[in-house]
C-alpha positions in Angstrom: 42.5 10.2 50.2 44.1 13.5 49.2 47.5 12.6 50.7 47.7 9.4 48.6 47.1 11.3 45.3 50.1 10.6 43.1 49.5 13.9 41.3 49.8 16.0 44.4 53.3 16.8 45.5 54.6 19.4 48.0 57.8 20.7 46.4 59.4 21.8 49.7 62.8 22.5 48.2 61.2 24.9 45.6 59.3 26.5 48.4 62.4 26.9 50.5 64.3 28.4 47.6 61.4 30.9 47.0 61.3 31.9 50.6 65.1 32.4 50.8 65.0 34.5 47.7 62.0 36.6 48.8 62.6 37.1 52.5 66.0 38.4 53.6 65.7 37.0 57.2 64.7 33.5 56.1 67.2 30.7 55.8 66.2 27.1 55.2 66.5 25.0 58.3 69.3 22.5 58.3 68.7 19.9 61.0 71.6 18.3 62.8 71.6 14.6 63.3 74.1 12.7 65.5 74.5 9.1 64.6 76.0 6.3 66.7 76.6 3.1 64.9 76.2 0.3 67.4 77.1 -2.5 65.0 76.3 -3.6 61.4 72.6 -4.0 62.2 71.8 -1.1 64.5 72.2 2.7 64.7 71.0 5.3 67.1 70.2 8.8 65.8 69.6 11.8 68.0 68.3 15.1 66.6 69.1 18.6 67.7 66.0 18.5 70.0 67.3 15.3 71.7 64.7 13.1 70.1 66.2 9.6 69.9 65.5 7.2 67.0 66.8 3.6 67.0 67.0 1.9 63.6 67.6 -1.8 63.1 68.3 -3.8 60.0 65.5 -6.2 59.3 67.0 -7.7 56.2 70.3 -8.4 54.7 69.0 -7.5 51.3 70.1 -4.2 49.8 67.5 -4.2 47.1 64.8 -1.5 47.1 61.4 -2.5 48.4 58.2 -1.4 46.5 55.6 -0.4 49.1 53.0 0.9 46.5 50.5 -1.8 47.5 51.0 -1.4 51.2 48.6 0.9 53.1 50.3 3.5 55.4 49.9 2.6 59.0 49.3 5.8 60.9 47.0 4.2 63.5 43.9 5.7 61.8 42.5 2.3 60.9 42.6 1.1 64.5 41.1 4.4 65.6 38.2 4.0 63.2 37.7 0.3 64.2 37.5 1.3 67.8 35.0 4.1 67.0 32.9 1.7 64.9 32.9 -0.9 67.7 31.8 1.7 70.2 29.0 3.0 68.1 
C-alpha cells in the first residue's frame, strides 16, 4: 500500500513554507481548537467549524505506544469483506 510506505512522506510544513514564500496572498491555515476539560480522563474539543471531538483516557500509562504492527482501521477491510461476501 502506497500510504504505508515508510519512505514516502508528505512534508506539509515545507510545502506551506514554499507556498507562503512564493504566493503573496497565501498564508498557512492555523486552525482554532476550543478545549473543555471535563475531568482528568475526558476532554471535549470543538474546531472552528463546530465539529466536536470527545477524547477519553483509556489507560493511566503515560508511556508511548508502538503501533507499527497494528493495521490502520479505516473501514476498508469490512468494506472488502462485504464485497467478497456479496460476490
